[in-house]
C-alpha positions in Angstrom: 0.0 0.0 0.0 2.8 2.4 0.8 4.4 1.7 -2.5 1.0 2.2 -4.3 0.3 5.4 -2.4 3.7 6.8 -3.1 3.1 6.3 -6.9 -0.2 8.2 -6.6 1.5 11.1 -4.8 4.2 11.3 -7.5 1.6 11.1 -10.3 -0.7 13.8 -8.9 1.5 16.8 -10.0 1.8 15.3 -13.6 -2.0 14.7 -13.8 -2.6 18.3 -12.5 -0.3 19.6 -15.2 -2.1 17.8 -17.9 -5.5 19.1 -16.7 -4.2 22.6 -16.4 -2.7 22.6 -19.9 -5.9 21.2 -21.3 -8.0 23.8 -19.5 -5.8 26.6 -20.8 -6.0 25.3 -24.3 -9.8 25.1 -24.0 -10.0 28.6 -22.7 -7.8 29.9 -25.5 -10.0 28.3 -28.1 -13.1 29.7 -26.5 -11.6 33.2 -26.4 -10.5 32.8 -30.0 -14.0 31.9 -31.1 -15.8 34.6 -29.2 -13.1 37.2 -29.8 -13.4 36.8 -33.5 -17.0 37.9 -33.3 -17.0 40.4 -30.4 -13.5 41.6 -29.7 -12.8 45.3 -30.0 -11.5 46.2 -33.4 -12.8 43.1 -35.2 -13.8 43.5 -38.8 -14.3 41.3 -41.8 -12.7 43.8 -44.1 -10.1 46.5 -43.9 -11.9 48.5 -46.6 -14.8 50.9 -46.4 -17.9 49.4 -47.8 -19.8 52.6 -48.1 -22.1 51.8 -45.2 -22.4 53.0 -41.6 -20.4 51.1 -39.1 -21.9 52.3 -35.8 -19.9 51.2 -32.8 -22.3 49.9 -30.2 -20.0 47.4 -28.5 -19.6 48.9 -25.1 -17.6 47.1 -22.4 -16.6 47.9 -18.9 -13.0 48.4 -17.9 -11.5 47.4 -14.6 -12.8 50.5 -12.9 -16.3 49.9 -14.2 -16.3 52.8 -16.6 -17.8 52.3 -20.1 -15.3 52.0 -22.9 -16.1 52.0 -26.6 -14.8 49.3 -28.8 -13.0 50.6 -31.9 -12.8 49.2 -35.4 -9.5 48.8 -37.1 -8.6 51.7 -39.3 -9.2 50.9 -42.9 -6.5 50.8 -45.5 -8.2 53.5 -47.5 -11.2 55.8 -47.7 -12.8 55.8 -51.1 -13.3 58.9 -53.2 -16.9 59.8 -54.1 -17.9 60.0 -57.8 -17.2 63.5 -59.2 -21.0 64.0 -59.7 -21.2 64.2 -55.9 -18.8 67.2 -55.6 -21.6 69.3 -54.2 -23.2 66.6 -52.0 -25.3 67.7 -49.1 -26.4 64.3 -47.6 -29.5 65.5 -45.7 -30.7 67.8 -48.6 -30.1 65.3 -51.4 -33.0 65.4 -53.8 -32.0 62.1 -55.4 -32.5 60.5 -52.0 -36.2 61.5 -52.0 -36.7 59.6 -55.2 -34.7 56.6 -54.1 -36.7 56.3 -50.8 -39.9 57.2 -52.5 -40.6 59.9 -49.8 -44.1 61.4 -50.0 -43.3 65.0 -49.5 -45.7 67.9 -49.7 -44.2 70.3 -52.2 -46.6 73.1 -51.4 -45.3 73.0 -47.8 -41.7 73.0 -49.0 -41.0 69.6 -47.3 -38.7 68.7 -50.2 -36.4 71.5 -49.1 -36.3 70.3 -45.5 -33.8 67.9 -44.0 -34.3 64.2 -44.9 -31.1 62.3 -43.9 -30.1 59.0 -45.5 -30.5 55.7 -43.5 -27.2 54.0 -42.6 -27.2 51.7 -45.6 -27.4 54.7 -48.0 -24.8 57.0 -46.5 -21.9 58.1 -48.7 -18.9 57.0 -46.6 -16.4 58.6 -49.1 -14.4 61.8 -49.6 -16.3 64.4 -51.6 -13.9 65.6 -54.4 -13.6 69.3 -55.4 -14.8 70.2 -58.9 -12.3 70.2 -61.7 -10.0 73.2 -61.7 -10.7 74.1 -58.1 -8.6 76.8 -56.6 -8.0 78.0 -53.0 -10.7 80.6 -52.4 -9.8 84.3 -52.6 -9.0 85.9 -49.3 -11.4 88.2 -47.4 -12.3 91.0 -48.0 -11.5 90.6 -51.7 -13.8 87.5 -51.7 -16.8 89.6 -50.8 -16.8 91.0 -54.4 -15.3 88.1 -56.4 -14.8 84.4 -56.4 -13.2 81.8 -58.7 -15.7 80.5 -61.3 -14.1 77.1 -61.2 -15.0 76.6 -57.5 -18.7 77.0 -58.2 -19.1 76.4 -62.0 -22.7 77.6 -62.2 -23.4 80.8 -64.1 -27.2 80.5 -64.6 -27.9 83.0 -61.8 -25.7 85.6 -63.5 -27.9 85.2 -66.6 -31.2 85.0 -64.8 -30.5 88.0 -62.5 -28.5 90.0 -65.0 -30.8 93.0 -64.6 -30.6 93.0 -60.8 -26.8 93.1 -60.3 -26.6 89.9 -58.3 -23.5 88.6 -60.0 -21.5 89.0 -63.3 -19.2 86.5 -65.0 -15.8 88.1 -65.6 -13.4 85.7 -67.2 -12.2 83.1 -64.7 -14.0 84.9 -61.9 -17.5 85.8 -60.8 -18.1 89.3 -59.5 -20.7 90.5 -57.1 -21.6 94.2 -57.6 -23.7 94.2 -54.4 -27.2 94.3 -56.0 -30.2 92.3 -55.2 -33.7 91.7 -56.4 -35.0 94.8 -54.6 -31.9 96.9 -54.4 -30.4 97.0 -57.9 -28.3 100.0 -57.0 -26.5 98.3 -54.2 -27.1 96.9 -50.7 -25.1 99.6 -49.1 -27.5 102.4 -50.2 -30.5 100.2 -49.4 -29.2 99.7 -45.8 -28.9 103.4 -45.3 -32.4 104.0 -46.6 -33.8 101.5 -44.0 -32.0 103.4 -41.2 -33.5 106.6 -42.5 -37.0 105.1 -42.5 -36.5 104.1 -38.9 -35.0 107.5 -38.1 -31.9 106.0 -36.5 -29.1 108.5 -35.6 -26.4 109.0 -38.3 -28.4 106.7 -40.7 -26.7 103.8 -39.0 -28.9 100.7 -39.0 -27.2 99.3 -35.9 -28.8 102.1 -33.9 -26.0 102.4 -31.4 -25.5 98.7 -31.1 -29.1 97.8 -30.3 -29.6 96.1 -33.7 -27.0 93.3 -33.9 -28.6 90.0 -35.1 -30.5 89.9 -38.3 -32.3 87.1 -40.1 -32.4 87.5 -43.9 -34.9 85.0 -45.4 -34.6 84.2 -49.1 -31.3 86.0 -49.1 -30.1 85.3 -52.7 -26.3 85.5 -52.7 -26.4 87.3 -49.4 -25.2 90.8 -50.5 -27.5 92.3 -47.9 -25.7 90.4 -45.1 -22.3 91.2 -46.7 -22.8 94.9 -46.5 -24.3 94.7 -43.0 -21.0 93.6 -41.6 -19.5 97.0 -41.9 -22.3 98.3 -39.7 -21.4 95.8 -36.9 -24.5 93.8 -37.7 -24.3 90.0 -38.3 -27.0 88.4 -40.4 -27.9 84.8 -40.6 -28.6 84.7 -44.4 -31.0 81.9 -45.1 -32.2 80.3 -48.3 -33.2 76.8 -49.5 -31.5 74.6 -52.0 -34.2 75.5 -54.6 -34.2 76.5 -58.2 -31.4 79.0 -57.3 -29.7 76.1 -55.7 -26.2 77.6 -55.6 -27.0 80.9 -54.0 -25.9 79.9 -50.5 -22.8 78.2 -52.0 -21.9 81.5 -53.6 -22.5 83.4 -50.3 -20.3 81.0 -48.3 -17.6 81.1 -51.0 -17.7 84.9 -50.6 -17.1 84.5 -46.8 -20.5 85.7 -45.8 -22.4 84.2 -42.8 -25.1 82.0 -44.3 -26.8 78.7 -44.2 -29.3 76.4 -46.0 -32.8 76.4 -44.6 -36.4 77.0 -45.4 -39.6 78.2 -43.8 -41.5 75.0 -44.3 -43.0 72.8 -41.7 -40.3 72.6 -39.0 -39.0 75.4 -36.8 -35.8 77.0 -37.8 -32.9 75.8 -35.6 -32.7 79.0 -33.6 -34.2 79.7 -30.2 -36.9 82.3 -29.5 -36.1 86.0 -29.4 -32.8 85.6 -31.3 -33.0 88.5 -33.8 -33.7 92.2 -33.6 -34.6 92.4 -37.3 -35.9 90.0 -40.0 -35.7 90.9 -43.7 -37.5 89.7 -46.8 -36.7 91.3 -50.1 -38.9 89.6 -52.7 -38.3 86.3 -50.9 -41.2 84.6 -52.7 -42.8 83.3 -49.5 -46.5 82.9 -49.1 -46.9 84.5 -45.7 -50.6 83.8 -45.5 -50.6 80.1 -45.8 -51.8 77.8 -43.0 -53.2 80.6 -40.9 -50.0 82.7 -41.1 -47.8 80.0 -39.6 -44.6 81.3 -41.3 -45.1 84.8 -40.0 -45.7 83.3 -36.6 -42.3 81.6 -36.9 -40.8 85.0 -37.5 -42.7 86.3 -34.5 -41.1 83.5 -32.4 -37.7 84.5 -33.5 -37.9 88.2 -33.1 -37.0 89.9 -29.9 -39.5 92.3 -28.2 -39.8 95.4 -30.3 -38.1 93.6 -33.2 -38.6 94.8 -36.9 -39.7 92.9 -40.0 -38.5 94.7 -43.2 -40.7 93.7 -46.1 -39.7 94.8 -49.6 -42.0 93.2 -52.0 -44.8 94.1 -54.5 -47.4 93.2 -52.0 -46.2 96.1 -49.9 -46.6 98.8 -52.6 -48.2 97.5 -55.9 -51.7 98.6 -56.7 -52.9 95.8 -59.0 -55.9 93.8 -57.6 -53.9 90.6 -56.7 -51.1 92.4 -54.9 -53.6 94.7 -53.1 -55.6 91.6 -52.0 -52.5 89.9 -50.5 -51.2 93.2 -49.0 -54.6 93.8 -47.2 -54.8 90.2 -46.0 -51.2 90.5 -44.5 -52.1 93.8 -42.9 -55.1 92.2 -41.2 -53.0 89.3 -40.0 -50.3 91.6 -38.6 -53.0 93.6 -36.8 -54.3 90.4 -35.1 -50.7 89.5 -34.2 -50.5 93.0 -32.5 -47.8 94.2 -34.9 -47.8 97.8 -36.2 -46.5 99.6 -39.2 -43.4 101.5 -38.0 -42.4 103.0 -41.4 -43.3 102.8 -45.1 -41.5 104.3 -48.0 -41.7 103.6 -51.7 -41.3 99.8 -52.1 -40.7 98.8 -48.4 -42.7 98.6 -45.3 -41.3 98.0 -41.8 -43.5 96.3 -39.2 -42.8 96.3 -35.5 -43.4 93.5 -32.9 -45.0 94.5 -29.6 -42.8 94.7 -26.5 -45.4 93.4 -24.1 -48.3 91.0 -23.7 -50.8 93.9 -23.2 -52.2 93.8 -26.7 -52.5 90.0 -26.7 -54.5 90.1 -23.5 -57.0 92.7 -24.9 -57.9 90.5 -27.9 -61.1 88.6 -27.9 -60.9 84.9 -27.0 -61.9 83.9 -30.5 -59.3 86.0 -32.3 -56.8 84.1 -34.4 -54.0 83.3 -34.2 -54.2 82.1 -30.5 -51.6 82.4 -27.9 -49.4 79.2 -27.6 -50.4 77.0 -24.6 -48.3 77.3 -21.5 -46.7 73.9 -22.1 -45.1 75.0 -25.4 -41.4 75.6 -25.3 -40.6 78.3 -27.8 -36.9 77.4 -27.6 -37.3 73.7 -28.7 -36.3 73.6 -32.3 -34.7 70.4 -33.4 -37.2 68.5 -35.5 -40.0 70.4 -33.9 -43.0 71.4 -36.1 -44.0 75.0 -36.4 -46.9 76.1 -34.3 -49.7 78.4 -35.6 -49.8 80.4 -32.4 -48.1 83.4 -30.8 -45.5 82.8 -28.1 -46.3 85.2 -25.3 -43.5 86.8 -23.2 -42.6 85.5 -19.8 -43.1 87.8 -16.9 -39.4 88.6 -16.9 -39.3 89.7 -20.5 -42.5 91.7 -20.2 -41.9 95.2 -21.5 -38.2 94.6 -22.1 -37.2 95.9 -25.5 -34.5 93.8 -27.1 -35.0 91.3 -24.2 -33.1 93.7 -21.9 -29.7 93.1 -23.7 -26.8 95.5 -23.7 -25.8 97.1 -27.0 -23.1 95.6 -29.1 -20.1 95.2 -28.4 -20.8 95.3 -24.7 -23.4 92.6 -25.3 -20.6 90.1 -25.9 -19.5 90.1 -22.2 -22.5 91.6 -20.4 -24.6 88.9 -18.6 -27.8 88.3 -20.6 -31.1 87.9 -18.6 -31.7 84.4 -19.9 -28.5 83.0 -18.2 -30.6 81.9 -15.3 -32.7 79.7 -17.7 -29.5 77.6 -18.2 -28.6 77.5 -14.5 -26.2 80.5 -14.3 -26.8 83.6 -12.3 -25.8 87.0 -13.6 -23.4 87.4 -10.7 -21.5 84.3 -11.7 -21.4 85.3 -15.3 -20.3 88.8 -14.3 -17.5 87.4 -12.2 -16.5 85.2 -15.0 -16.6 87.7 -17.9 -15.2 90.8 -16.2 -12.0 92.2 -17.6 -8.9 91.2 -15.7 -5.8 93.1 -16.7 -2.9 95.1 -15.4 -2.1 98.6 -16.5 -0.9 98.6 -20.1 -1.9 95.0 -20.7 -4.5 93.7 -23.2 -7.9 93.0 -21.7 -8.7 89.3 -21.4 -12.3 88.2 -21.7 -12.9 85.2 -19.4 -15.6 82.7 -20.1 -15.5 79.7 -17.8 -18.9 78.1 -17.6 -19.3 74.4 -18.2 -22.4 72.3 -18.3 -22.1 69.4 -15.8 -24.7 67.1 -14.3 -27.5 69.2 -15.8 -26.2 72.5 -14.4 -23.4 75.0 -15.1 -20.5 75.2 -12.8 -18.5 78.3 -12.4 -14.9 77.6 -13.4 -11.7 79.7 -13.8 -10.8 79.6 -17.5 -10.0 82.0 -20.3 -10.9 81.1 -23.9 -8.6 83.9 -25.0 -5.6 82.0 -23.7 -6.7 78.8 -25.5 -7.1 80.7 -28.7 -3.7 82.3 -28.2 -2.2 78.9 -27.7 -3.9 77.6 -30.9 -2.7 80.5 -33.0 0.8 80.1 -31.7 0.8 76.5 -33.1 -0.9 77.7 -36.3 1.4 80.7 -36.9 3.9 78.9 -39.1 1.1 77.8 -41.5 -1.4 80.6 -41.5 -1.2 83.5 -43.9 -3.0 86.8 -43.3 -6.7 86.6 -43.9 -6.4 83.0 -45.0 -9.0 82.0 -42.4 -12.5 83.5 -42.8 -15.3 80.9 -42.3 -15.0 79.2 -38.9 -17.1 76.5 -37.3 -17.2 75.7 -33.6 -18.8 72.2 -33.4 -19.5 72.3 -29.6 -19.8 76.0 -28.7 -20.8 75.8 -25.0 -21.6 79.4 -24.4 -19.7 80.9 -27.3 -16.3 81.4 -25.6 -14.3 80.3 -28.6 -16.1 82.7 -30.9 -15.9 85.6 -28.4 -12.1 85.1 -28.2 -11.9 85.5 -32.0 -13.8 88.7 -32.0 -10.7 90.8 -32.7 -10.0 88.7 -35.9 -11.7 89.2 -39.2 -13.6 86.0 -39.2 -17.1 84.8 -38.5 -18.0 81.8 -36.5 -20.9 79.3 -37.0 -21.5 78.3 -33.4 -23.0 74.8 -33.3 -24.8 73.6 -30.1 -25.3 69.8 -30.1 -28.9 68.8 -29.5 -28.2 67.4 -26.1 -27.1 70.9 -25.0 -29.6 73.0 -27.1 -30.7 75.3 -24.2 -27.3 77.1 -24.5 -28.0 78.3 -28.0 -30.1 81.2 -26.6 -27.0 82.5 -24.8 -25.0 82.4 -28.1 -27.6 84.8 -29.7 -27.9 86.9 -26.6 -24.2 87.6 -26.8 -24.5 88.9 -30.3 -23.2 85.8 -32.0 -24.9 83.4 -34.4 -25.2 79.6 -34.8 -27.5 76.7 -35.0 -28.6 73.6 -33.1 -27.4 70.3 -34.7 -27.2 66.6 -34.2 -23.7 65.5 -35.0 -24.9 62.0 -35.7 -26.2 63.5 -39.0 -24.7 65.7 -41.7 -24.7 69.5 -41.4 -26.9 71.5 -43.7 -24.1 73.2 -45.8 -22.2 72.7 -49.0 -18.9 70.9 -49.2 -15.8 73.0 -48.8 -17.5 75.6 -46.5 -15.1 76.3 -43.6 -11.5 77.3 -43.4 -11.2 76.2 -39.7 -13.2 73.7 -37.7 -12.8 73.6 -33.9 -14.0 70.4 -32.1 -13.8 70.5 -28.3 -14.9 67.2 -26.8 -17.1 66.7 -29.9 -15.9 63.2 -30.5 -16.3 62.2 -26.8 -19.9 63.6 -26.8 -20.7 61.9 -30.2 -19.4 58.6 -29.1 -21.4 58.8 -25.9 -24.5 58.9 -28.0 -23.5 55.7 -29.8 -22.5 57.5 -33.1 -19.5 56.8 -35.3 -16.2 58.7 -35.1 -15.5 57.6 -38.7 -18.7 59.2 -40.0 -18.0 62.4 -38.1 -14.5 62.6 -39.6 -15.8 62.1 -43.1 -18.5 64.8 -42.5 -15.8 67.2 -41.2 -13.8 66.5 -44.3 -16.8 67.2 -46.5 -17.4 70.7 -45.1 -13.6 71.6 -44.6 -12.0 73.6 -47.4 -8.8 72.3 -49.0 -5.8 73.7 -47.1 -8.2 74.3 -44.2 -7.4 73.4 -40.6 -9.1 71.3 -37.9 -8.4 71.9 -34.2 -9.5 68.8 -32.2 -9.3 68.9 -28.4 -10.3 65.6 -26.9 -9.1 62.7 -24.9 -5.7 61.2 -25.8 -7.5 57.9 -26.7 -9.6 59.7 -29.3 -6.7 61.8 -30.5 -4.5 58.7 -31.0 -7.3 57.0 -33.0 -8.0 60.1 -35.1 -4.3 60.5 -36.0 -4.6 57.1 -37.8 -7.0 58.7 -40.2 -5.0 61.8 -41.1 -3.3 60.3 -44.2 -6.6 58.5 -45.3 -8.5 61.8 -45.1 -5.6 63.7 -46.8 -5.3 65.9 -43.7 -1.5 65.3 -43.5 -0.3 68.4 -45.4 0.8 69.5 -41.9 -0.2 68.5 -38.4 1.0 68.9 -34.9 0.0 67.5 -31.5 0.5 68.8 -28.1 -0.6 68.5 -24.5 -2.4 71.8 -23.8 -1.8 74.0 -20.8 -4.1 72.9 -18.0 -7.1 75.0 -17.2 -10.4 74.6 -15.3 -12.2 73.1 -18.3 -9.4 70.6 -19.0 -9.6 66.9 -18.2 -6.6 65.0 -16.9 -6.3 63.1 -20.1 -6.5 65.7 -22.9 -4.6 66.4 -26.1 -4.8 68.9 -28.9 -4.4 67.9 -32.5 -4.2 70.5 -35.3 -4.1 69.2 -38.9 -4.3 70.7 -42.4 -6.1 69.3 -45.3 -4.4 68.9 -48.7 -5.6 70.3 -51.9 -6.2 67.2 -54.0 -8.1 66.3 -57.2 -9.6 63.2 -58.6 -7.2 63.4 -61.6 -4.1 63.6 -59.4 -5.3 60.7 -57.1 -6.0 58.5 -60.2 -2.5 59.1 -61.5 -0.8 57.8 -58.4 
């Protein structure tokens, strides 16, 4: 027995070893099997297949935090067909036919956003047109652009008697005319100031008129000439029969965007503009109980103006008189009054209080909006055929109680409290802090965290100074004009650029949409947007795109980094720059795409100086896009 037992004792370690090796082998095969299907980075192909690859494989790390699985970087990103050189994915008329969408043309639904489903997205790089050149620099670009960049001359022929634009060799010139101001927008702007009896014939009226909405703007010459008056206009037009008008406006370096007064609210909060303008904008203002005028009413500040230059305002033929009288009756029921009328223009004024509304009979149309309606809710929200009454705080506050421009940029707006910030906090945060002889520094240090804003110590001006120091070797004078801030918070980035000759499209992601009202209350412009979808603009729109935590926020919503990069490339001009400030993990991943996106003409990466908005794990990547062509790529 002793002998037998001693043999078992000696055999036990060997048996244990066999079992352990077998178990490890079985475990390895199991991991291999499941890993091939679910492991982070697994793909069946290294090539883009033209479809969405949404990353929804979340896993917890050792600390229990959520981590997002990443796909392997593809070997290449395909080039779109040249016929898609002006692709706007969510305003693609061909998509309507492919999906057999039943859209009401009378209500302009075919000009509204209809984004492609995942399987129909163009996951490819949009090529520039043949012969594309780097855009002319501002302010020269206001008056002329390269014809090759927008090879469409039909507007020059159609509007030849109105001085919209003139083809001149390899360029297109813009004399400054419009459908209703053939002699130039500059003279027209002065005439409007005279009608309103503003001091010095200045339409900005000492800074009280700052934000303007120009609907049916054409090539945006009205907005172009407002800039010298310290007025910034959101020039708006649909992708209609004059489909390239906004493309020309953006090429000129004028703030503008694609949009339409159709069935959805425009992506701007209530009380955003001091003045709305329509110069023969071809809009039926009487349709659907005046719902389009009621949308303008929602957007205008207390005491705001609506400038209407159109035959209905002055013509004496029976049809125009009928329309004009009906509009007058509607305005009266809306409590608007004629402020001025001269020749071919009439200016209406919105009331500054609820007094007139409360005196109307209960059966008078249009009604007041119900108390549960949020006038600031805009993303995919239908227009309402009702009047948005003022809150008790806004009652009898002309221009919503805002300071005149440029003090408006740093003065605390009354609506701060609506986003969880007190005026005292904002004042502390935006006061000028400087020593004698030093340049003033505007400080903006408010961050949205756990559904409230927390006061932090931060200066956006220092961030911008840091960015410009890194860009200095590459940036020529006036080479940057059109700028986008993809996650604008409260507009600190744009405010820090105020001393530069640029304009900024401040984008507020839908999950933070309440902040957009502060953007406008500071005298800036922008739009609410969902970065899981394409932006409503033409390819090659922006010279500089700033993305602060945009990739982290987009990932958190389960959307694709790859799709966002391809969309950024679509709207970025050749030789334009991206400034991406995000986690080191995201930056490392994005760097792998620089060559694929042709963003490797020049790039730099750095660890930014720490500030109160910084995270512990934060990097800054700045990259420059190459100028490339389909011909050059095909010859490689």
